[in-house]
C-alpha positions in Angstrom: 119.7 98.3 102.3 116.7 97.4 103.7 115.7 98.7 107.0 115.8 96.1 110.0 112.9 95.7 112.1 112.1 93.7 115.2 108.5 92.5 115.9 107.6 92.5 119.7 104.7 89.7 120.0 103.6 87.1 117.3 99.8 86.9 117.9 96.9 88.3 116.0 98.3 91.3 115.6 101.8 90.7 115.0 101.5 88.3 112.5 98.7 89.2 110.7 98.4 93.0 110.9 102.1 93.8 111.2 104.3 91.2 109.3 102.9 90.7 106.1 102.9 94.5 105.8 106.3 94.6 106.6 107.4 92.4 104.2 105.4 93.6 101.4 106.8 97.2 101.8 110.5 95.8 101.7 111.1 95.8 105.5 113.6 92.9 106.5 112.2 91.5 109.2 115.1 90.1 111.2 114.2 89.2 115.0 110.8 88.4 116.7 110.0 88.1 120.1 107.6 85.5 121.8 107.9 83.2 124.5 105.2 80.8 123.0 106.3 77.8 121.3 103.5 77.7 119.0 103.9 81.4 118.0 107.9 80.7 117.9 106.8 78.1 115.3 104.7 80.5 113.2 107.3 82.9 113.2 110.2 80.5 111.9 107.4 79.4 109.3 106.4 82.9 108.0 110.4 83.8 108.0 112.3 81.2 107.8 115.7 83.1 108.2 114.2 85.4 111.2 115.8 85.0 114.9 113.0 84.3 117.5 114.1 85.6 120.9 112.2 85.2 124.4 112.8 88.7 125.8 112.5 92.2 124.7 116.1 92.5 126.1 117.4 90.5 123.4 114.9 92.0 120.8 116.2 95.4 121.2 120.0 94.2 121.8 119.7 93.9 117.8 120.8 96.3 115.5 117.3 97.7 114.3 116.2 100.6 112.7 112.5 100.0 113.8 110.6 97.9 116.6 107.1 97.2 116.1 105.3 96.7 119.5 102.7 93.9 118.8 102.5 92.6 122.4 99.1 92.6 124.8 98.0 96.1 125.7 99.2 95.4 129.1 103.0 95.7 128.1 102.6 98.3 125.0 104.5 101.0 127.6 106.9 98.6 129.2 107.8 97.1 125.4 108.1 100.8 124.1 110.3 102.1 126.7 112.7 99.4 126.1 112.8 100.3 122.1 112.8 103.9 123.2 115.9 103.3 125.6 117.8 101.5 122.9 117.3 104.4 120.5 115.3 102.3 118.3 112.1 104.2 116.7 109.1 102.8 117.6 105.5 101.9 116.2 103.2 100.8 118.9 99.7 98.8 118.0 96.6 100.5 119.0 96.2 101.6 121.5 99.3 103.4 122.2 98.5 103.2 126.0 95.3 102.0 128.0 95.3 105.5 129.3 96.0 108.8 128.6 98.6 109.1 131.3 100.1 105.9 129.8 100.0 107.7 126.4 101.6 110.6 127.2 104.4 108.8 129.3 105.2 106.7 126.2 105.2 110.2 123.6 107.1 112.2 126.2 109.8 109.7 126.7 110.2 109.3 123.0 110.7 113.0 123.0 113.3 113.5 125.7 115.3 110.6 123.7 114.9 111.9 120.4 113.7 108.6 119.3 110.5 108.8 117.1 107.2 107.0 118.5 103.9 106.4 116.4 100.7 104.1 116.8 99.2 102.1 114.3 95.5 103.5 113.6 95.3 101.3 110.1 91.7 101.6 109.6 92.6 105.1 107.9 93.8 102.9 105.1 90.3 101.3 104.6 88.9 101.3 101.8 85.9 103.1 103.4 88.1 105.5 104.9 89.7 106.5 101.8 86.3 106.6 99.8 84.9 108.9 102.7 87.8 111.5 102.3 87.2 111.7 98.5 83.3 112.1 98.8 83.8 114.7 101.4 86.3 117.1 99.4 84.1 116.4 96.4 81.0 118.4 98.8 78.8 115.8 96.9 76.7 115.3 100.5 76.2 119.0 101.1 76.6 120.1 104.4 77.6 117.0 106.7 76.2 117.0 110.2 76.2 113.3 111.4 78.1 110.3 111.2 77.5 106.7 112.2 80.4 104.2 112.5 80.1 101.0 113.6 82.4 97.7 114.7 79.3 95.7 115.5 79.1 91.7 115.8 77.2 89.1 117.1 79.0 86.6 119.7 76.5 86.0 122.4 79.4 83.5 124.1 82.3 84.7 125.7 85.7 83.5 124.7 87.3 82.3 127.8 90.7 82.2 126.4 90.7 85.7 124.6 92.5 88.3 127.0 90.9 91.0 125.1 87.2 89.5 126.2 88.3 88.6 130.4 90.7 91.4 131.3 90.2 94.4 133.0 90.4 97.9 131.6 93.3 98.3 134.0 95.0 95.2 132.2 94.0 96.4 128.7 90.9 94.4 128.4 87.5 95.5 126.5 86.3 96.8 123.3 86.8 100.6 124.7 90.7 99.7 124.0 90.2 97.3 120.9 87.8 98.9 118.8 86.9 102.3 119.7 90.4 103.4 119.1 89.3 102.9 115.2 86.5 104.3 115.4 87.9 107.8 117.2 90.8 107.9 114.9 89.0 107.9 111.9 86.2 110.2 112.6 88.5 112.9 113.9 90.3 112.0 110.7 87.5 112.9 108.8 85.9 115.6 110.5 88.4 117.3 112.5 89.4 117.5 116.5 86.4 116.5 118.4 84.9 116.2 122.5 83.0 113.7 124.2 79.1 114.7 124.5 77.9 111.2 126.0 78.6 107.7 126.5 77.7 104.3 127.1 80.0 101.7 128.4 78.8 98.4 129.5 79.9 94.4 130.2 76.9 92.5 129.2 78.8 88.8 129.1 80.4 89.3 132.4 83.9 89.4 131.4 85.4 92.7 130.0 83.2 95.5 128.3 81.5 94.6 125.2 79.2 97.2 124.4 79.9 100.7 124.0 78.4 103.8 122.3 80.0 106.9 122.2 78.8 110.0 120.8 81.5 113.1 119.6 81.1 116.2 118.5 83.5 117.8 116.3 85.0 121.4 115.5 83.5 121.3 112.2 79.6 120.8 113.8 79.4 117.0 112.8 78.2 114.7 115.4 79.7 111.1 115.6 77.8 108.0 116.8 80.6 105.2 117.3 79.0 102.0 118.1 81.3 98.8 119.2 79.6 95.8 120.5 79.7 92.3 120.4 75.9 91.8 121.1 74.2 93.3 118.0 72.3 90.4 116.3 71.5 93.2 113.5 74.3 95.2 112.8 74.1 98.3 111.5 75.8 99.4 108.4 79.6 100.1 108.6 79.5 103.7 107.8 76.7 105.8 107.5 77.3 109.7 106.5 74.3 112.2 106.3 74.5 115.5 104.6 72.1 118.1 103.4 72.2 116.8 99.7 72.4 113.2 100.5 73.7 110.3 102.3 76.8 107.8 102.0 76.6 104.3 103.1 78.8 101.4 103.1 77.8 98.4 104.5 81.0 96.3 105.1 84.6 95.9 105.5 86.9 95.9 102.7 88.8 92.4 102.0 92.2 93.4 103.7 91.8 91.4 107.1 90.6 88.3 105.4 93.6 88.4 103.0 96.4 89.0 105.5 94.5 86.2 107.5 94.8 83.7 104.7 98.6 84.7 104.6 98.6 87.3 101.5 101.0 90.5 101.4 100.7 93.5 99.3 104.1 92.9 97.4 105.9 96.0 96.5 103.3 98.0 99.0 100.3 97.4 96.7 97.6 94.4 96.9 97.2 92.4 92.9 93.4 92.0 93.7 90.3 94.5 94.2 90.3 95.5 97.8 87.4 98.1 97.3 84.0 98.4 99.7 80.8 99.0 98.2 79.8 102.4 98.6 76.1 104.1 97.7 75.1 108.0 97.8 71.4 107.6 98.7 68.7 110.5 98.6 65.9 109.5 99.9 64.5 106.7 97.6 67.0 107.3 94.9 69.9 105.1 95.6 73.3 105.3 93.5 76.3 103.0 93.8 79.6 104.8 93.6 83.1 103.1 93.2 84.9 102.8 96.3 88.2 103.3 96.6 90.9 100.3 97.3 91.8 100.1 100.7 95.5 99.5 101.5 97.1 98.9 104.6 100.8 99.0 103.4 100.2 103.0 102.8 101.0 103.4 106.6 104.5 101.4 106.3 105.7 103.2 102.9 105.0 106.2 105.2 107.1 104.9 108.0 109.9 104.0 105.4 110.0 107.8 104.3 110.0 108.8 107.7 112.8 107.2 108.9 114.4 108.1 105.9 113.6 111.8 106.4 111.5 112.1 103.4 108.3 112.6 105.0 106.0 112.8 108.3 105.0 109.9 110.2 101.6 108.3 109.1 100.0 109.0 112.5 100.4 112.4 114.7 100.5 111.7 118.1 98.5 114.5 118.9 95.6 112.0 117.5 96.9 109.1 119.6 96.8 111.8 123.0 93.2 112.9 121.3 91.9 109.0 121.3 93.3 108.4 124.5 91.6 111.1 126.3 88.4 110.5 124.9 88.5 107.0 126.1 89.4 108.1 129.2 86.3 110.4 129.5 84.0 107.6 128.4 85.3 105.0 131.0 84.9 107.5 133.8 81.5 108.1 132.6 80.7 104.5 133.0 82.0 104.6 136.5 80.4 107.4 137.6 77.5 107.9 135.9 
């Protein structure tokens, strides 16, 4: 019997980054919570037999195996506590909490109740992430000493209706909470635990923070430079990894987000189209194109299904969620106190 799941929130994250993957991985989306009429219509359009409810209390009253929290950052903790109190395993879209303290409180609540809690660091299953892990394991870059990872865009005009671009950090707005969790979580997945060396976090357009650079030093010796910005007129490559024997360069994201936004999903947990990014090994003027791995976010939810069945670990360790939150807190503190 398919695992029964409820989704809290049906905006960008709920509709495009969770619902189609759950569907593709064989979960039964039985209830969706939203108080927004347009989003309720979208839910019925996507899942004609789904029950749409206005409150989280109604959702967790259903017989569910899993709750996915895809609401605004402001309500992640409140919604997670509701699922935990109902004894239902919960996945929380990144960031799990707005601060280290809030993240730890969610994890602690789950542990006290004996309810599994995890977060959604889906970028670990991008093509670039999977390709990087293969190249690192091969040793062909020699000793890796530096990594540049970016989510850089050029959006000079503030979107006045976007909570991400206008809310205060306390309410969950800004790129430090929106994009840096991806950059930090992938860097520690590739190169191990890290500490923040220095950081710059700024609000250049008059709204929430929209330009940040974090520098991490990993226990492995690698130094990571992580850039998330809405005001980069000439974005750099998505990834550049430097080693003593060469460099790996990946210029763009794989097509998974575009596919999901177009209403497609990985049926049976696999995409039926190529999802690899182009990747290149540079050795000075010598440039070699190499095969990229196909990205697949569905691997996250396939692992969740196995974890719920007691067949494997949860795909994201909560220690990683805590480390990401700690680094973000430190970067925020630096920006406020110089």
